[in-house]
C-alpha positions as CSV (number, residue, x, y, z in Angstrom):
1,M,23.5,27.0,-6.9
2,N,26.7,28.5,-5.7
3,K,29.5,26.8,-3.9
4,S,28.4,28.0,-0.4
5,H,24.9,26.5,-0.9
6,L,26.5,23.3,-2.0
7,K,28.8,23.1,1.0
8,F,25.9,23.9,3.3
9,L,23.7,21.2,1.8
10,T,26.5,18.6,1.9
11,L,27.2,19.4,5.6
12,F,23.4,19.4,6.4
13,F,22.9,15.9,4.8
14,C,26.0,14.6,6.6
15,L,24.6,15.8,9.9
16,V,21.2,14.3,9.2
17,S,22.7,10.9,8.3
18,I,24.8,10.9,11.6
19,S,21.7,11.9,13.5
20,L,19.7,9.1,12.0
21,A,22.4,6.6,12.7
22,V,22.8,7.6,16.4
23,M,19.0,7.4,16.8
24,A,19.0,3.9,15.4
25,V,21.6,2.7,17.8
26,A,20.4,4.7,20.8
27,P,17.7,2.1,22.0
28,F,20.4,-0.6,22.3
29,K,22.9,1.2,24.7
30,A,24.7,-1.4,26.8
31,S,25.9,1.1,29.4
32,G,24.1,2.5,32.5
33,P,21.2,5.0,32.3
34,E,21.9,8.5,31.2
35,V,21.5,11.4,33.6
36,G,17.8,12.6,33.4
37,S,16.8,9.6,31.4
38,P,13.9,7.7,33.0
39,Q,15.0,4.4,31.4
40,V,17.5,3.1,28.9
41,Q,16.9,0.0,26.9
42,T,19.8,-2.5,26.7
43,A,20.6,-5.0,24.0
44,P,18.7,-8.2,24.5
45,K,20.6,-11.2,25.9
46,I,21.7,-13.7,23.2
47,E,21.9,-17.5,24.0
48,Y,23.3,-20.1,21.6
49,L,21.5,-23.3,22.1
50,T,22.5,-26.7,21.1
51,S,21.5,-30.2,22.5
52,P,24.3,-32.7,23.3
53,E,23.4,-34.9,20.3
54,R,24.0,-31.9,17.9
55,A,27.2,-30.6,19.7
56,R,29.4,-31.6,16.8
57,A,27.5,-29.5,14.2
58,P,29.3,-26.3,13.0
59,F,26.3,-24.2,13.9
60,S,23.8,-23.7,16.8
61,E,20.6,-25.6,16.8
62,A,18.8,-22.4,17.8
63,V,19.7,-19.0,19.0
64,R,17.5,-17.1,21.5
65,V,17.6,-13.3,21.2
66,G,15.2,-11.7,23.9
67,N,11.9,-13.3,23.3
68,L,12.7,-14.6,19.8
69,L,13.9,-18.1,18.9
70,F,15.7,-18.5,15.6
71,L,16.0,-22.2,14.5
72,S,18.7,-23.3,12.1
73,G,17.3,-25.0,9.0
74,Q,15.9,-28.4,9.5
75,L,15.9,-31.3,7.0
76,G,13.5,-34.2,6.8
77,R,15.9,-36.5,8.7
78,D,14.6,-39.1,11.1
79,P,16.4,-38.2,14.4
80,K,16.7,-41.9,15.3
81,T,18.3,-43.1,12.1
82,G,19.9,-39.9,10.8
83,K,18.4,-40.8,7.4
84,L,16.1,-38.8,5.2
85,A,12.4,-39.8,5.5
86,E,11.5,-42.1,2.6
87,G,8.5,-41.3,0.4
88,G,9.4,-38.2,-1.4
89,I,8.9,-34.5,-0.7
90,E,5.8,-35.0,1.4
91,A,7.4,-37.4,3.8
92,E,10.5,-35.2,4.0
93,T,8.4,-32.1,4.7
94,R,6.4,-33.9,7.4
95,Q,9.6,-35.1,9.1
96,C,11.2,-31.7,8.7
97,L,8.2,-30.0,10.5
98,E,8.2,-32.6,13.1
99,N,11.8,-31.9,13.8
100,I,11.0,-28.2,14.0
101,K,8.0,-28.8,16.3
102,N,10.3,-30.9,18.7
103,T,13.1,-28.3,18.7
104,L,10.6,-25.5,19.3
105,E,9.1,-27.3,22.3
106,K,12.5,-28.2,23.6
107,Y,13.4,-24.5,23.8
108,G,10.1,-23.2,25.1
109,S,8.1,-22.3,22.1
110,S,5.6,-24.1,19.7
111,M,4.3,-24.2,16.2
112,D,1.6,-21.7,16.9
113,K,4.3,-19.1,17.9
114,V,6.1,-19.3,14.6
115,I,6.2,-15.9,13.0
116,K,8.4,-16.4,10.0
117,A,9.4,-19.5,8.0
118,T,11.8,-19.9,5.2
119,V,11.4,-22.9,2.9
120,M,14.2,-24.0,0.6
121,L,13.3,-26.6,-2.1
122,A,15.8,-28.6,-4.2
123,D,13.1,-28.6,-6.9
124,I,10.7,-25.7,-6.9
125,T,8.2,-27.7,-9.0
126,E,7.6,-29.7,-5.8
127,W,6.3,-26.6,-4.1
128,A,2.5,-27.7,-4.2
129,K,3.4,-31.1,-2.7
130,M,5.5,-29.5,0.1
131,N,2.8,-26.9,0.7
132,S,0.1,-29.6,1.1
133,V,1.9,-30.9,4.1
134,Y,3.1,-27.5,5.4
135,V,-0.4,-26.0,5.8
136,T,-1.4,-28.8,8.1
137,Y,1.1,-27.7,10.7
138,F,-0.2,-24.1,10.7
139,P,-4.0,-24.4,10.8
140,K,-4.6,-21.1,12.8
141,N,-1.6,-18.8,12.8
142,K,-0.1,-18.7,9.4
143,P,3.5,-17.3,9.7
144,A,5.0,-15.0,7.1
145,R,6.9,-17.2,4.6
146,S,9.4,-17.2,1.9
147,A,9.9,-20.2,-0.4
148,F,12.5,-20.6,-3.1
149,G,14.3,-23.2,-5.2
150,V,17.9,-23.9,-4.7
151,S,20.5,-25.8,-6.6
152,G,21.0,-28.4,-3.9
153,L,20.6,-29.1,-0.2
154,A,22.8,-30.9,2.4
155,G,22.7,-34.6,2.2
156,G,20.6,-34.8,-0.9
157,A,17.5,-33.4,0.9
158,R,14.5,-32.2,-1.0
159,V,13.4,-29.5,1.5
160,E,15.0,-27.4,4.3
161,I,12.9,-25.1,6.5
162,E,14.0,-22.6,9.1
163,V,11.8,-20.7,11.4
164,I,11.7,-17.8,13.8
165,A,9.3,-18.1,16.7
166,L,8.2,-16.3,19.9
167,I,9.0,-17.5,23.4
168,E,6.8,-16.3,26.1
């Protein structure tokens, strides 16, 4: 392959990369419609949601992007006492999922609208015990899920779960 072919291929791949990047960003234009364009999609509205009792936290309780609701990770804390539920991983998982259920309902969604869950366990060997409670909260619509062990969770918790849900 000579130098002119190499220069041509390099330029060609550069232009393809730029074109792909432009096409990926094009659906989210924030400006007005283009001339001759029947409709232009705009970036979805983003809302950062936090209840007054959680206002001091350094993160949002939930973030709504279009019709998706992203919840921050929930621990198995009793909202009345602020303490972790007693009784081990099962009790913490149950309280954690009740907290998620209440937060989803507060912001217009529900457990049957959860599409993705991420489960973090302080001890991955407790996966089966956590899972025995988890499955009772998703009897019909089983969301996509990731679960992994971590070296520690806030406040000495055994489990933390975050979810993404639809809002209709």
